[in-house]
Backbone as XML, in Angstrom:
<?xml version="1.0"?>
<chain id="A" units="angstrom">
  <residue number="1" name="VAL">
    <atom name="N" x="0.946" y="10.299" z="-4.187"/>
    <atom name="CA" x="1.339" y="8.815" z="-4.962"/>
    <atom name="C" x="2.570" y="8.119" z="-3.806"/>
  </residue>
  <residue number="2" name="LEU">
    <atom name="N" x="2.126" y="7.019" z="-3.311"/>
    <atom name="CA" x="2.731" y="6.069" z="-2.208"/>
    <atom name="C" x="3.505" y="4.920" z="-3.494"/>
  </residue>
  <residue number="3" name="ASN">
    <atom name="N" x="4.753" y="4.872" z="-2.416"/>
    <atom name="CA" x="5.170" y="3.578" z="-3.447"/>
    <atom name="C" x="5.281" y="2.283" z="-2.418"/>
  </residue>
  <residue number="4" name="LEU">
    <atom name="N" x="4.466" y="2.132" z="-1.470"/>
    <atom name="CA" x="4.332" y="1.215" z="-0.331"/>
    <atom name="C" x="3.626" y="-0.061" z="-1.061"/>
  </residue>
  <residue number="5" name="SER">
    <atom name="N" x="3.999" y="-1.412" z="-0.917"/>
    <atom name="CA" x="3.458" y="-2.323" z="-1.372"/>
    <atom name="C" x="3.321" y="-3.521" z="-0.344"/>
  </residue>
  <residue number="6" name="GLU">
    <atom name="N" x="2.833" y="-4.431" z="-0.368"/>
    <atom name="CA" x="3.072" y="-5.584" z="0.269"/>
    <atom name="C" x="2.854" y="-6.904" z="-0.446"/>
  </residue>
  <residue number="7" name="VAL">
    <atom name="N" x="3.979" y="-7.767" z="0.151"/>
    <atom name="CA" x="4.153" y="-8.819" z="-0.465"/>
    <atom name="C" x="3.915" y="-10.056" z="0.457"/>
  </residue>
  <residue number="8" name="ARG">
    <atom name="N" x="3.221" y="-11.036" z="0.088"/>
    <atom name="CA" x="3.395" y="-12.239" z="0.979"/>
    <atom name="C" x="3.448" y="-13.300" z="0.088"/>
  </residue>
  <residue number="9" name="GLU">
    <atom name="N" x="4.182" y="-14.368" z="0.277"/>
    <atom name="CA" x="4.332" y="-15.552" z="-0.109"/>
    <atom name="C" x="3.340" y="-16.675" z="0.281"/>
  </residue>
  <residue number="10" name="MET">
    <atom name="N" x="2.514" y="-17.225" z="-0.519"/>
    <atom name="CA" x="1.869" y="-18.554" z="0.188"/>
    <atom name="C" x="1.905" y="-19.755" z="-0.897"/>
  </residue>
  <residue number="11" name="CYS">
    <atom name="N" x="2.779" y="-19.565" z="-1.946"/>
    <atom name="CA" x="2.703" y="-20.494" z="-2.683"/>
    <atom name="C" x="4.043" y="-21.708" z="-2.069"/>
  </residue>
  <residue number="12" name="SER">
    <atom name="N" x="4.231" y="-21.805" z="-1.189"/>
    <atom name="CA" x="5.558" y="-22.463" z="-0.838"/>
    <atom name="C" x="5.527" y="-23.562" z="-0.870"/>
  </residue>
  <residue number="13" name="SER">
    <atom name="N" x="4.608" y="-24.682" z="-1.464"/>
    <atom name="CA" x="4.631" y="-26.015" z="-1.593"/>
    <atom name="C" x="4.206" y="-26.451" z="-2.493"/>
  </residue>
  <residue number="14" name="PRO">
    <atom name="N" x="4.738" y="-27.391" z="-3.273"/>
    <atom name="CA" x="3.453" y="-28.133" z="-4.336"/>
    <atom name="C" x="2.547" y="-28.612" z="-4.228"/>
  </residue>
  <residue number="15" name="ALA">
    <atom name="N" x="2.490" y="-29.031" z="-2.951"/>
    <atom name="CA" x="0.833" y="-29.376" z="-2.556"/>
    <atom name="C" x="-0.123" y="-28.137" z="-2.494"/>
  </residue>
  <residue number="16" name="TYR">
    <atom name="N" x="0.364" y="-27.226" z="-2.104"/>
    <atom name="CA" x="-0.491" y="-25.839" z="-2.046"/>
    <atom name="C" x="-1.183" y="-25.727" z="-3.791"/>
  </residue>
  <residue number="17" name="GLU">
    <atom name="N" x="0.399" y="-25.517" z="-4.319"/>
    <atom name="CA" x="0.168" y="-25.331" z="-5.845"/>
    <atom name="C" x="-0.960" y="-26.166" z="-6.518"/>
  </residue>
  <residue number="18" name="ARG">
    <atom name="N" x="-1.164" y="-27.266" z="-6.188"/>
    <atom name="CA" x="-2.147" y="-28.333" z="-7.107"/>
    <atom name="C" x="-3.555" y="-27.720" z="-6.375"/>
  </residue>
  <residue number="19" name="ILE">
    <atom name="N" x="-3.461" y="-27.343" z="-5.598"/>
    <atom name="CA" x="-4.761" y="-26.765" z="-4.737"/>
    <atom name="C" x="-5.319" y="-25.448" z="-5.402"/>
  </residue>
  <residue number="20" name="MET">
    <atom name="N" x="-4.251" y="-24.638" z="-5.473"/>
    <atom name="CA" x="-4.598" y="-23.022" z="-5.688"/>
    <atom name="C" x="-3.480" y="-22.999" z="-6.421"/>
  </residue>
  <residue number="21" name="PRO">
    <atom name="N" x="-3.448" y="-22.239" z="-7.777"/>
    <atom name="CA" x="-2.181" y="-22.041" z="-8.281"/>
    <atom name="C" x="-1.976" y="-20.258" z="-7.817"/>
  </residue>
  <residue number="22" name="CYS">
    <atom name="N" x="-0.739" y="-20.402" z="-7.954"/>
    <atom name="CA" x="0.134" y="-18.847" z="-7.343"/>
    <atom name="C" x="-0.365" y="-17.659" z="-8.321"/>
  </residue>
  <residue number="23" name="PHE">
    <atom name="N" x="-0.864" y="-16.359" z="-7.459"/>
    <atom name="CA" x="-1.488" y="-15.110" z="-8.450"/>
    <atom name="C" x="-0.442" y="-14.245" z="-7.674"/>
  </residue>
  <residue number="24" name="VAL">
    <atom name="N" x="-0.392" y="-12.988" z="-8.779"/>
    <atom name="CA" x="-0.009" y="-11.639" z="-7.842"/>
    <atom name="C" x="-1.490" y="-10.613" z="-8.276"/>
  </residue>
  <residue number="25" name="VAL">
    <atom name="N" x="-1.659" y="-10.190" z="-7.627"/>
    <atom name="CA" x="-2.925" y="-8.734" z="-7.883"/>
    <atom name="C" x="-2.124" y="-7.660" z="-7.866"/>
  </residue>
  <residue number="26" name="LEU">
    <atom name="N" x="-2.267" y="-7.143" z="-8.517"/>
    <atom name="CA" x="-1.829" y="-5.631" z="-9.272"/>
    <atom name="C" x="-2.857" y="-4.607" z="-9.024"/>
  </residue>
  <residue number="27" name="ALA">
    <atom name="N" x="-3.248" y="-3.893" z="-8.361"/>
    <atom name="CA" x="-4.353" y="-2.694" z="-8.045"/>
    <atom name="C" x="-3.889" y="-1.478" z="-7.943"/>
  </residue>
  <residue number="28" name="SER">
    <atom name="N" x="-4.916" y="-0.488" z="-8.137"/>
    <atom name="CA" x="-4.808" y="0.819" z="-7.694"/>
    <atom name="C" x="-5.338" y="1.056" z="-6.526"/>
  </residue>
  <residue number="29" name="ASP">
    <atom name="N" x="-5.177" y="2.107" z="-5.642"/>
    <atom name="CA" x="-5.789" y="2.717" z="-4.750"/>
    <atom name="C" x="-7.657" y="2.661" z="-4.548"/>
  </residue>
  <residue number="30" name="GLY">
    <atom name="N" x="-8.011" y="2.524" z="-5.832"/>
    <atom name="CA" x="-9.565" y="2.484" z="-5.836"/>
    <atom name="C" x="-9.906" y="0.791" z="-5.285"/>
  </residue>
  <residue number="31" name="LEU">
    <atom name="N" x="-9.184" y="-0.332" z="-5.534"/>
    <atom name="CA" x="-9.142" y="-1.384" z="-4.889"/>
    <atom name="C" x="-8.882" y="-1.396" z="-3.439"/>
  </residue>
  <residue number="32" name="TRP">
    <atom name="N" x="-7.643" y="-1.242" z="-3.111"/>
    <atom name="CA" x="-6.944" y="-1.045" z="-1.843"/>
    <atom name="C" x="-8.010" y="-0.474" z="-0.741"/>
  </residue>
  <residue number="33" name="ASP">
    <atom name="N" x="-8.360" y="0.890" z="-1.004"/>
    <atom name="CA" x="-8.838" y="1.715" z="-0.207"/>
    <atom name="C" x="-10.412" y="1.090" z="0.185"/>
  </residue>
  <residue number="34" name="VAL">
    <atom name="N" x="-11.044" y="0.245" z="-0.105"/>
    <atom name="CA" x="-12.316" y="-0.353" z="0.038"/>
    <atom name="C" x="-12.492" y="-2.050" z="0.400"/>
  </residue>
  <residue number="35" name="VAL">
    <atom name="N" x="-11.168" y="-2.587" z="-0.142"/>
    <atom name="CA" x="-11.210" y="-4.177" z="0.065"/>
    <atom name="C" x="-9.896" y="-4.653" z="0.838"/>
  </residue>
  <residue number="36" name="SER">
    <atom name="N" x="-9.846" y="-5.330" z="1.862"/>
    <atom name="CA" x="-8.650" y="-5.423" z="2.441"/>
    <atom name="C" x="-7.739" y="-6.599" z="2.057"/>
  </residue>
  <residue number="37" name="ASN">
    <atom name="N" x="-6.762" y="-6.753" z="2.109"/>
    <atom name="CA" x="-5.883" y="-7.735" z="1.482"/>
    <atom name="C" x="-6.272" y="-9.213" z="1.535"/>
  </residue>
  <residue number="38" name="GLN">
    <atom name="N" x="-6.938" y="-9.400" z="2.933"/>
    <atom name="CA" x="-7.545" y="-10.700" z="3.217"/>
    <atom name="C" x="-8.713" y="-10.965" z="2.131"/>
  </residue>
  <residue number="39" name="GLU">
    <atom name="N" x="-9.361" y="-9.884" z="2.300"/>
    <atom name="CA" x="-10.744" y="-10.067" z="1.325"/>
    <atom name="C" x="-10.130" y="-10.291" z="0.054"/>
  </residue>
  <residue number="40" name="VAL">
    <atom name="N" x="-9.268" y="-9.514" z="-0.574"/>
    <atom name="CA" x="-8.931" y="-9.519" z="-2.171"/>
    <atom name="C" x="-8.191" y="-11.204" z="-2.397"/>
  </residue>
  <residue number="41" name="ILE">
    <atom name="N" x="-7.528" y="-11.818" z="-1.414"/>
    <atom name="CA" x="-7.381" y="-13.026" z="-1.964"/>
    <atom name="C" x="-8.464" y="-14.208" z="-1.342"/>
  </residue>
  <residue number="42" name="GLY">
    <atom name="N" x="-9.318" y="-13.904" z="-0.754"/>
    <atom name="CA" x="-10.169" y="-14.683" z="-0.600"/>
    <atom name="C" x="-11.307" y="-14.805" z="-1.864"/>
  </residue>
  <residue number="43" name="ILE">
    <atom name="N" x="-11.533" y="-13.270" z="-2.264"/>
    <atom name="CA" x="-12.344" y="-13.284" z="-3.336"/>
    <atom name="C" x="-11.574" y="-14.134" z="-4.945"/>
  </residue>
  <residue number="44" name="VAL">
    <atom name="N" x="-10.187" y="-13.776" z="-4.955"/>
    <atom name="CA" x="-9.490" y="-14.539" z="-6.010"/>
    <atom name="C" x="-9.478" y="-16.193" z="-5.956"/>
  </residue>
  <residue number="45" name="GLU">
    <atom name="N" x="-9.354" y="-16.378" z="-4.620"/>
    <atom name="CA" x="-9.383" y="-17.980" z="-4.493"/>
    <atom name="C" x="-10.818" y="-18.299" z="-4.850"/>
  </residue>
  <residue number="46" name="HIS">
    <atom name="N" x="-11.797" y="-17.849" z="-4.411"/>
    <atom name="CA" x="-13.426" y="-18.169" z="-4.949"/>
    <atom name="C" x="-13.316" y="-18.300" z="-6.239"/>
  </residue>
  <residue number="47" name="VAL">
    <atom name="N" x="-13.164" y="-17.406" z="-6.895"/>
    <atom name="CA" x="-13.214" y="-17.349" z="-8.510"/>
    <atom name="C" x="-12.278" y="-18.696" z="-9.048"/>
  </residue>
  <residue number="48" name="ILE">
    <atom name="N" x="-11.263" y="-18.783" z="-8.795"/>
    <atom name="CA" x="-10.472" y="-19.782" z="-9.099"/>
    <atom name="C" x="-11.003" y="-21.364" z="-8.827"/>
  </residue>
  <residue number="49" name="ARG">
    <atom name="N" x="-11.201" y="-21.136" z="-7.398"/>
    <atom name="CA" x="-12.188" y="-22.540" z="-7.325"/>
    <atom name="C" x="-13.330" y="-22.880" z="-8.173"/>
  </residue>
  <residue number="50" name="ARG">
    <atom name="N" x="-13.920" y="-21.847" z="-8.434"/>
    <atom name="CA" x="-15.120" y="-21.790" z="-9.175"/>
    <atom name="C" x="-15.191" y="-22.522" z="-10.525"/>
  </residue>
  <residue number="51" name="TYR">
    <atom name="N" x="-13.937" y="-22.135" z="-10.922"/>
    <atom name="CA" x="-13.195" y="-22.753" z="-12.607"/>
    <atom name="C" x="-12.778" y="-24.278" z="-12.389"/>
  </residue>
  <residue number="52" name="GLY">
    <atom name="N" x="-12.212" y="-24.547" z="-11.053"/>
    <atom name="CA" x="-11.711" y="-25.703" z="-10.936"/>
    <atom name="C" x="-10.357" y="-25.885" z="-11.603"/>
  </residue>
  <residue number="53" name="LEU">
    <atom name="N" x="-9.662" y="-26.974" z="-11.235"/>
    <atom name="CA" x="-8.224" y="-27.216" z="-11.843"/>
    <atom name="C" x="-7.962" y="-27.934" z="-13.198"/>
  </residue>
  <residue number="54" name="ASP">
    <atom name="N" x="-9.078" y="-27.582" z="-13.920"/>
    <atom name="CA" x="-9.324" y="-28.538" z="-15.057"/>
    <atom name="C" x="-8.517" y="-27.960" z="-16.242"/>
  </residue>
  <residue number="55" name="GLY">
    <atom name="N" x="-7.701" y="-27.043" z="-15.962"/>
    <atom name="CA" x="-7.081" y="-26.417" z="-17.247"/>
    <atom name="C" x="-7.752" y="-25.261" z="-17.666"/>
  </residue>
  <residue number="56" name="GLU">
    <atom name="N" x="-9.011" y="-24.945" z="-17.235"/>
    <atom name="CA" x="-9.516" y="-23.494" z="-17.694"/>
    <atom name="C" x="-9.083" y="-22.254" z="-16.758"/>
  </residue>
  <residue number="57" name="VAL">
    <atom name="N" x="-8.305" y="-22.736" z="-15.570"/>
    <atom name="CA" x="-7.677" y="-21.664" z="-14.824"/>
    <atom name="C" x="-6.649" y="-21.035" z="-15.206"/>
  </residue>
  <residue number="58" name="ASN">
    <atom name="N" x="-6.180" y="-21.517" z="-16.466"/>
    <atom name="CA" x="-4.967" y="-20.940" z="-16.836"/>
    <atom name="C" x="-5.217" y="-21.063" z="-18.315"/>
  </residue>
  <residue number="59" name="GLY">
    <atom name="N" x="-6.597" y="-20.812" z="-18.868"/>
    <atom name="CA" x="-6.909" y="-20.741" z="-20.356"/>
    <atom name="C" x="-6.221" y="-19.525" z="-20.925"/>
  </residue>
  <residue number="60" name="GLU">
    <atom name="N" x="-6.198" y="-19.822" z="-22.332"/>
    <atom name="CA" x="-5.897" y="-18.786" z="-23.374"/>
    <atom name="C" x="-6.779" y="-17.503" z="-22.973"/>
  </residue>
  <residue number="61" name="ASP">
    <atom name="N" x="-7.624" y="-17.323" z="-22.738"/>
    <atom name="CA" x="-8.712" y="-16.220" z="-22.556"/>
    <atom name="C" x="-8.640" y="-15.386" z="-21.189"/>
  </residue>
  <residue number="62" name="GLY">
    <atom name="N" x="-7.366" y="-15.733" z="-20.469"/>
    <atom name="CA" x="-7.723" y="-15.518" z="-19.357"/>
    <atom name="C" x="-8.344" y="-15.945" z="-17.995"/>
  </residue>
  <residue number="63" name="GLY">
    <atom name="N" x="-9.328" y="-16.557" z="-18.391"/>
    <atom name="CA" x="-10.295" y="-17.536" z="-17.722"/>
    <atom name="C" x="-10.563" y="-16.839" z="-16.453"/>
  </residue>
  <residue number="64" name="ALA">
    <atom name="N" x="-10.040" y="-17.587" z="-15.402"/>
    <atom name="CA" x="-10.655" y="-17.072" z="-13.966"/>
    <atom name="C" x="-9.646" y="-16.339" z="-13.499"/>
  </residue>
  <residue number="65" name="PHE">
    <atom name="N" x="-8.496" y="-15.788" z="-13.887"/>
    <atom name="CA" x="-7.787" y="-14.393" z="-13.299"/>
    <atom name="C" x="-8.509" y="-13.359" z="-14.039"/>
  </residue>
  <residue number="66" name="GLN">
    <atom name="N" x="-9.091" y="-13.510" z="-15.474"/>
    <atom name="CA" x="-9.967" y="-11.995" z="-16.021"/>
    <atom name="C" x="-10.872" y="-12.090" z="-14.936"/>
  </residue>
  <residue number="67" name="GLU">
    <atom name="N" x="-11.840" y="-13.119" z="-14.753"/>
    <atom name="CA" x="-13.087" y="-12.980" z="-14.127"/>
    <atom name="C" x="-12.615" y="-12.293" z="-12.690"/>
  </residue>
  <residue number="68" name="ALA">
    <atom name="N" x="-11.939" y="-13.129" z="-11.791"/>
    <atom name="CA" x="-11.141" y="-12.471" z="-10.552"/>
    <atom name="C" x="-10.924" y="-10.996" z="-10.873"/>
  </residue>
  <residue number="69" name="ALA">
    <atom name="N" x="-10.621" y="-10.452" z="-11.747"/>
    <atom name="CA" x="-10.094" y="-8.977" z="-11.507"/>
    <atom name="C" x="-11.435" y="-8.207" z="-12.044"/>
  </residue>
  <residue number="70" name="THR">
    <atom name="N" x="-12.223" y="-9.018" z="-12.961"/>
    <atom name="CA" x="-13.589" y="-8.196" z="-13.105"/>
    <atom name="C" x="-14.314" y="-8.153" z="-11.589"/>
  </residue>
  <residue number="71" name="VAL">
    <atom name="N" x="-14.400" y="-9.192" z="-10.813"/>
    <atom name="CA" x="-15.213" y="-9.319" z="-9.852"/>
    <atom name="C" x="-14.560" y="-8.212" z="-8.847"/>
  </residue>
  <residue number="72" name="LEU">
    <atom name="N" x="-13.131" y="-8.161" z="-8.264"/>
    <atom name="CA" x="-12.705" y="-7.144" z="-7.417"/>
    <atom name="C" x="-12.868" y="-5.907" z="-7.758"/>
  </residue>
  <residue number="73" name="THR">
    <atom name="N" x="-12.970" y="-5.287" z="-9.504"/>
    <atom name="CA" x="-13.149" y="-3.961" z="-9.715"/>
    <atom name="C" x="-14.517" y="-3.906" z="-9.508"/>
  </residue>
  <residue number="74" name="GLN">
    <atom name="N" x="-15.656" y="-4.634" z="-9.773"/>
    <atom name="CA" x="-17.119" y="-4.299" z="-9.400"/>
    <atom name="C" x="-17.313" y="-4.743" z="-7.648"/>
  </residue>
  <residue number="75" name="GLU">
    <atom name="N" x="-16.256" y="-5.320" z="-7.395"/>
    <atom name="CA" x="-16.799" y="-5.224" z="-5.777"/>
    <atom name="C" x="-16.386" y="-3.643" z="-5.132"/>
  </residue>
  <residue number="76" name="SER">
    <atom name="N" x="-15.484" y="-3.415" z="-5.637"/>
    <atom name="CA" x="-14.682" y="-1.976" z="-5.227"/>
    <atom name="C" x="-15.611" y="-0.883" z="-5.440"/>
  </residue>
  <residue number="77" name="TYR">
    <atom name="N" x="-16.488" y="-0.975" z="-6.542"/>
    <atom name="CA" x="-17.251" y="0.156" z="-6.849"/>
    <atom name="C" x="-18.708" y="-0.096" z="-6.238"/>
  </residue>
  <residue number="78" name="VAL">
    <atom name="N" x="-19.058" y="-1.546" z="-6.236"/>
    <atom name="CA" x="-20.452" y="-1.558" z="-5.107"/>
    <atom name="C" x="-20.049" y="-0.631" z="-3.424"/>
  </residue>
  <residue number="79" name="ARG">
    <atom name="N" x="-18.675" y="-0.772" z="-3.574"/>
    <atom name="CA" x="-18.392" y="-0.949" z="-1.897"/>
    <atom name="C" x="-18.170" y="1.002" z="-1.585"/>
  </residue>
  <residue number="80" name="GLY">
    <atom name="N" x="-18.313" y="1.743" z="-2.858"/>
    <atom name="CA" x="-18.232" y="3.032" z="-2.646"/>
    <atom name="C" x="-16.803" y="3.642" z="-3.014"/>
  </residue>
  <residue number="81" name="SER">
    <atom name="N" x="-15.795" y="2.742" z="-3.607"/>
    <atom name="CA" x="-14.556" y="3.147" z="-3.868"/>
    <atom name="C" x="-14.794" y="4.701" z="-4.708"/>
  </residue>
  <residue number="82" name="MET">
    <atom name="N" x="-14.181" y="6.142" z="-4.346"/>
    <atom name="CA" x="-14.077" y="7.046" z="-4.767"/>
    <atom name="C" x="-12.690" y="7.421" z="-5.655"/>
  </residue>
  <residue number="83" name="ASP">
    <atom name="N" x="-11.773" y="6.372" z="-5.728"/>
    <atom name="CA" x="-10.404" y="6.720" z="-6.327"/>
    <atom name="C" x="-10.932" y="6.003" z="-8.012"/>
  </residue>
  <residue number="84" name="ASN">
    <atom name="N" x="-9.815" y="5.956" z="-8.587"/>
    <atom name="CA" x="-9.842" y="5.337" z="-9.801"/>
    <atom name="C" x="-9.743" y="3.827" z="-9.314"/>
  </residue>
  <residue number="85" name="ILE">
    <atom name="N" x="-10.484" y="2.767" z="-10.325"/>
    <atom name="CA" x="-10.051" y="1.114" z="-9.962"/>
    <atom name="C" x="-9.381" y="0.800" z="-11.043"/>
  </residue>
  <residue number="86" name="GLY">
    <atom name="N" x="-8.220" y="0.117" z="-10.962"/>
    <atom name="CA" x="-7.617" y="-0.863" z="-11.923"/>
    <atom name="C" x="-7.263" y="-1.949" z="-11.229"/>
  </residue>
  <residue number="87" name="VAL">
    <atom name="N" x="-7.370" y="-2.933" z="-11.998"/>
    <atom name="CA" x="-6.946" y="-4.594" z="-11.011"/>
    <atom name="C" x="-6.635" y="-5.709" z="-12.126"/>
  </residue>
  <residue number="88" name="CYS">
    <atom name="N" x="-5.716" y="-5.861" z="-12.145"/>
    <atom name="CA" x="-5.074" y="-7.224" z="-12.551"/>
    <atom name="C" x="-4.471" y="-8.239" z="-11.764"/>
  </residue>
  <residue number="89" name="VAL">
    <atom name="N" x="-5.216" y="-9.646" z="-12.252"/>
    <atom name="CA" x="-4.438" y="-10.336" z="-11.406"/>
    <atom name="C" x="-3.697" y="-11.322" z="-12.460"/>
  </residue>
  <residue number="90" name="VAL">
    <atom name="N" x="-2.728" y="-12.306" z="-12.073"/>
    <atom name="CA" x="-1.892" y="-12.236" z="-12.846"/>
    <atom name="C" x="-1.759" y="-13.656" z="-12.462"/>
  </residue>
  <residue number="91" name="ALA">
    <atom name="N" x="-1.420" y="-14.674" z="-13.349"/>
    <atom name="CA" x="-1.124" y="-16.046" z="-12.607"/>
    <atom name="C" x="0.585" y="-16.095" z="-12.832"/>
  </residue>
  <residue number="92" name="VAL">
    <atom name="N" x="1.013" y="-16.922" z="-11.953"/>
    <atom name="CA" x="2.872" y="-16.833" z="-11.343"/>
    <atom name="C" x="2.904" y="-18.643" z="-11.551"/>
  </residue>
  <residue number="93" name="THR">
    <atom name="N" x="3.703" y="-18.641" z="-12.361"/>
    <atom name="CA" x="3.767" y="-19.830" z="-13.056"/>
    <atom name="C" x="5.344" y="-20.416" z="-12.595"/>
  </residue>
</chain>
């Protein structure tokens, strides 16, 4: 078990937050072994953009963030991850 983490702040301006809500991706090695950090960001942003910024993004049922976690999990599996796959995408407000 490694305790190494990578943290990047990309929500540094109100203008950016209007375009893309801030989020954190918490995931096991099953994701990070087969999907790069930049690919993860791109996938989550793509899912959020598909939902639009009309309120559904932060919906009560998890909306875009739940779907992004599902897409990342499926992508890891498709890419042949041999480790356990656990993914959680959390909105940061």
